[in-house]
C-alpha positions in Angstrom: -30.7 -27.6 38.1 -31.8 -27.1 34.5 -35.4 -27.8 33.8 -36.2 -30.2 31.0 -36.7 -28.4 27.7 -34.9 -25.2 29.0 -32.4 -23.8 26.6 -28.8 -24.0 27.5 -26.6 -21.0 27.7 -23.5 -20.9 25.5 -20.4 -19.9 27.4 -17.9 -19.5 24.6 -17.7 -16.6 22.2 -19.9 -16.5 19.1 -18.5 -17.6 15.8 -18.1 -14.0 14.5 -16.5 -12.9 17.8 -14.1 -15.9 17.7 -12.9 -14.8 14.2 -12.2 -11.3 15.6 -10.3 -12.7 18.5 -8.2 -15.0 16.4 -7.4 -12.2 14.0 -6.5 -9.8 16.7 -4.2 -12.4 18.4 -2.5 -13.0 15.1 -2.0 -9.2 14.5 -0.7 -8.6 18.0 1.8 -11.4 17.6 2.9 -10.0 14.2 3.6 -6.6 15.8 5.1 -7.9 19.0 7.8 -9.7 17.1 8.8 -6.4 15.5 7.9 -7.4 11.9 5.7 -4.4 11.0 8.4 -1.9 10.3 10.5 -4.5 8.4 8.0 -5.2 5.7 8.0 -3.6 2.3 5.1 -2.1 0.4 3.5 -5.4 -0.6 3.0 -6.4 3.0 1.8 -2.9 4.0 -0.8 -3.0 1.2 -1.8 -6.5 2.4 -2.2 -5.2 6.0 -4.1 -2.1 4.8 -6.5 -4.3 2.9 -7.1 -6.6 5.9 -7.8 -3.6 8.0 -10.1 -2.1 5.3 -12.0 -5.4 4.9 -12.5 -5.8 8.7 -14.2 -2.5 8.7 -17.1 -4.2 6.9 -17.5 -7.0 9.4 -20.3 -5.2 11.2 -21.9 -3.8 8.0 -25.8 -3.8 7.9 -27.8 -6.2 5.9 -28.0 -6.7 2.1 -28.1 -3.7 -0.2 -31.2 -3.7 -2.3 -30.8 -2.8 -6.0 -32.8 -0.1 -7.6 -35.4 -1.3 -10.2 -33.6 -2.3 -13.3 -30.2 -2.6 -11.6 -28.7 -6.1 -11.4 -26.8 -6.6 -8.1 -23.5 -8.5 -8.2 -24.0 -12.1 -7.3 -20.5 -12.5 -5.9 -17.9 -10.0 -4.8 -15.0 -9.9 -7.3 -11.8 -8.2 -6.2 -8.5 -7.8 -8.1 -4.9 -7.1 -7.1 -1.6 -6.9 -8.9 0.9 -9.6 -8.0 3.8 -7.2 -7.5 2.0 -5.5 -4.7 2.7 -8.6 -2.7 6.5 -8.7 -3.4 7.2 -9.4 0.3 4.6 -12.2 0.5 3.8 -15.6 -1.0 0.9 -14.7 -3.4 -0.9 -17.9 -2.4 -0.8 -17.0 1.3 -1.9 -13.5 0.5 -4.8 -14.7 -1.6 -6.0 -17.2 1.0 -6.0 -14.6 3.8 -7.8 -12.0 1.6 -10.4 -14.6 0.6 -11.3 -15.2 4.3 -11.9 -11.5 4.8 -13.8 -11.2 1.5 -16.2 -13.9 2.6 -17.1 -11.8 5.6 -17.7 -8.8 3.3 -19.8 -10.9 1.0 -22.0 -12.1 3.9 -22.5 -8.5 5.1 -23.5 -7.4 1.7 -25.8 -10.3 1.0 -23.8 -11.6 -1.9 -22.7 -15.2 -2.6 -20.6 -16.9 0.1 -17.7 -17.6 -2.3 -16.1 -14.3 -3.4 -13.7 -14.3 -6.3 -10.2 -12.9 -5.4 -7.8 -12.7 -8.3 -4.1 -11.8 -8.1 -3.1 -10.7 -11.7 0.4 -11.3 -12.9 0.6 -8.1 -14.8 -1.3 -4.8 -15.4 -2.4 -5.9 -18.9 -4.5 -8.8 -17.5 -5.9 -6.7 -14.7 -6.9 -3.8 -16.9 -8.5 -6.3 -19.3 -10.6 -7.7 -16.5 -11.7 -4.2 -15.4 -12.8 -3.4 -19.0 -14.7 -6.6 -19.3 -16.7 -5.8 -16.1 -15.3 -8.7 -14.2 -14.4 -6.8 -10.9 -16.3 -4.7 -8.4 -13.2 -3.5 -6.5 -9.5 -3.2 -7.6 -6.4 -2.0 -5.9 -3.3 -1.0 -7.8 -0.1 1.1 -7.5 -0.7 4.8 -8.0 1.6 5.0 -11.0 -0.5 2.2 -12.7 -3.7 4.0 -11.9 -2.4 7.2 -13.6 -1.8 5.1 -16.8 -5.0 3.1 -16.7 -7.4 6.0 -16.0 -6.5 7.4 -19.5 -8.2 4.4 -21.2 -10.5 2.8 -18.6 -13.3 4.3 -16.4 -12.4 4.0 -12.7 -13.7 5.6 -9.5 -10.7 6.3 -7.2 -12.2 6.0 -3.8 -9.7 5.6 -1.0 -6.1 5.8 0.0 -4.3 5.0 3.3 -4.7 7.9 5.8 -1.0 7.9 6.7 0.6 11.3 6.1 -2.9 12.7 5.5 -3.4 10.3 2.5 -0.5 11.9 0.6 1.8 8.9 0.5 5.5 8.2 1.0 8.4 10.6 0.9 11.8 9.2 -0.3 15.2 10.5 0.9 18.8 10.1 0.1 20.8 9.8 3.3 24.5 10.0 3.9 26.9 10.2 6.9 27.3 13.8 8.2 31.1 13.5 8.0 31.2 11.8 4.6 32.0 15.1 2.8 29.0 14.6 0.5 27.2 17.9 0.3 25.3 17.7 -3.0 23.9 15.1 -5.4 26.9 15.7 -7.7 29.1 14.5 -4.8 27.7 11.0 -5.1 29.6 10.4 -8.3 31.7 7.2 -7.9 30.0 6.4 -4.5 28.2 3.3 -3.4 24.4 3.5 -3.2 21.8 1.3 -1.4 18.6 1.2 -3.4 15.4 -0.7 -2.4 14.2 -3.3 -5.0 12.0 -2.3 -7.9 9.3 -4.7 -6.8 8.8 -3.1 -3.4 9.8 0.5 -4.1 9.4 1.4 -7.7 8.6 5.0 -6.9 12.0 5.4 -5.1 13.8 4.1 -8.1 11.8 6.4 -10.4 12.6 9.4 -8.2 16.4 8.5 -8.3 16.2 8.3 -12.1 14.7 11.7 -12.3 17.4 13.2 -10.1 20.0 11.6 -12.4 18.3 13.0 -15.5 17.9 16.5 -14.0 21.6 16.6 -13.1 22.6 15.2 -16.5 24.5 12.3 -14.9 23.3 9.5 -17.1 22.5 6.0 -15.9 22.9 4.7 -12.4 25.6 2.2 -13.2 27.8 4.9 -14.9 27.3 7.4 -12.1 27.6 5.3 -9.0 30.5 2.9 -8.4 28.0 0.3 -7.1 24.3 0.0 -6.6 23.0 -2.7 -4.2 19.5 -3.7 -3.1 19.3 -4.1 0.7 16.9 -6.9 2.0 14.9 -4.4 4.0 14.6 -0.6 4.3 16.0 -0.8 7.8 19.2 -2.5 6.5 19.7 0.5 4.1 19.6 2.9 7.0 22.0 0.9 9.2 24.2 0.2 6.1 25.0 3.9 5.8 25.3 4.3 9.6 27.9 1.5 9.7 29.8 2.9 6.6 28.9 -0.2 4.5 27.7 2.2 1.8 28.1 5.9 1.1 24.4 6.7 0.6 21.0 5.1 0.5 17.5 5.8 -0.8 15.1 5.2 2.1 11.6 6.4 3.1 11.0 9.2 5.6 8.9 6.7 7.7 11.8 4.2 7.8 14.4 6.8 8.8 12.1 8.2 11.6 11.4 4.7 13.0 15.1 3.9 12.9 16.0 7.1 14.7 13.5 6.2 17.5 15.1 2.8 17.9 18.7 4.2 17.8 19.1 7.8 18.8 22.7 7.8 17.5 21.4 7.9 14.0 20.1 11.4 14.5 23.7 12.6 15.2 25.4 10.6 12.5 23.1 10.7 9.5 21.9 13.6 7.3 19.3 14.0 4.5 20.9 15.0 1.2 17.7 15.4 -0.8 14.0 14.6 -0.2 11.1 13.8 -2.6 7.6 15.1 -2.7 4.8 12.9 -1.3 4.4 9.9 -3.6 1.2 7.9 -3.2 1.8 4.2 -4.1 -1.7 2.6 -3.6 -5.2 3.6 -4.9 -8.4 1.6 -4.1 -10.9 1.9 -6.9 -14.6 1.1 -7.3 -15.8 0.1 -10.8 -18.4 2.3 -12.5 -20.2 -0.8 -14.0 -21.5 -1.9 -10.6 -24.8 -0.5 -9.4 -24.6 3.1 -8.1 -26.5 2.3 -4.9 -24.2 -0.6 -4.2 -21.2 1.6 -4.6 -22.6 4.4 -2.5 -23.5 2.0 0.4 -20.1 0.5 0.3 -18.4 3.9 0.3 -20.5 5.4 3.1 -20.0 2.3 5.3 -16.2 2.5 4.9 -16.3 6.1 6.1 -18.7 5.3 9.0 -16.8 2.3 10.3 -13.4 4.0 9.9 -14.1 6.2 12.9 -15.9 3.6 15.0 -14.6 2.1 18.2 -13.7 -1.2 16.5 -12.1 0.7 13.6 -9.9 2.7 16.0 -8.8 -0.4 17.8 -7.8 -2.0 14.5 -5.9 1.2 13.6 -3.9 0.8 16.8 -3.2 -2.8 16.1 -1.8 -2.0 12.6 -0.1 1.3 13.6 -2.2 2.9 10.9 -4.4 6.0 10.7 -7.0 4.1 8.8 -8.3 5.1 5.3 -9.5 8.4 3.9 -11.4 9.3 0.8 -9.4 9.9 -2.3 -8.9 13.5 -3.6 -6.8 15.0 -6.4 -4.1 16.1 -4.0 -3.4 12.5 -3.1 -1.6 12.0 -6.4 -0.2 15.5 -7.1 3.4 14.6 -6.2 3.3 11.4 -8.2 1.8 13.0 -11.2 4.5 15.7 -11.2 7.2 13.1 -10.9 5.9 11.0 -13.8 5.5 14.1 -16.0 9.0 15.3 -15.2 10.5 11.8 -15.9 8.7 11.6 -19.3 9.8 15.2 -20.2 13.4 14.6 -19.2 13.5 11.2 -20.9 12.3 12.9 -24.1 15.0 15.6 -23.9 17.6 13.0 -23.2 16.5 10.9 -26.2 16.7 13.9 -28.6 20.3 14.8 -27.4 21.6 11.3 -28.4 
């Protein structure tokens, strides 16, 4: 019997806990259907950002501004549309807004964060310069360009491969007779789309320039874009193409699923580590706000809840940015610009 006036006990989960449960169920379903390894960079960025934002869900109360510092009234976050090449931008924006509302609540900001997906780097960089964003994520190659003209604080990269990024490979069949890059003359090549793997395409162009082989279309007999990275690996295995540009992670995952690939495929050439995503804080926001945000990311990254989320997403979490994160990419971009200049002078 319950006495009159006595409080009743709630038996269901609290609102915040229910949000966690629904998200975890969605994530588990996503992985159980085998979609994780099939998505391109846009979806990986999206998942990384969801993971990153969930780290904030248990963040302490509002951050007080120092005297004279104006705290942001709302959280304003910017992304580049081509980072979501594998997703409908509207779906991506809606999902990110849900997570940003939780971040805003934890930080004591307004309940309606502003998430903007910019159609091009010109509009994104203009918003950064006008002080309209507190956080921005962009491809590493775009960060290298923008930092020359716009103050940014590179803060985090994905922890996979120790935060150094992706390695691209050219794979062929072991019995194809292809032993060097020059042997690919007149062969068919599977090359991931520019929207999802622009660094893989840039790397291939550098290999062509170094070898003095000219443009792709004149060197290869045919260049085709596979729908997914996994299709590129299998395409070479089934002799549907002579070679393919793939990531090291995609090849390793495919070998685990099909051990025959280990015996049949070989790596012709491999790139350095190429980092394709940088998360930046904006210098114009209050320093105390930025520091609190930064410290909380690190603290929650190794928490029990953080480790559980890493498991769900097959990720190692996030790590602080350091100069080594972009060394391979910087070298590739500089080499491309140098070789392009030499090629132009020879014409």
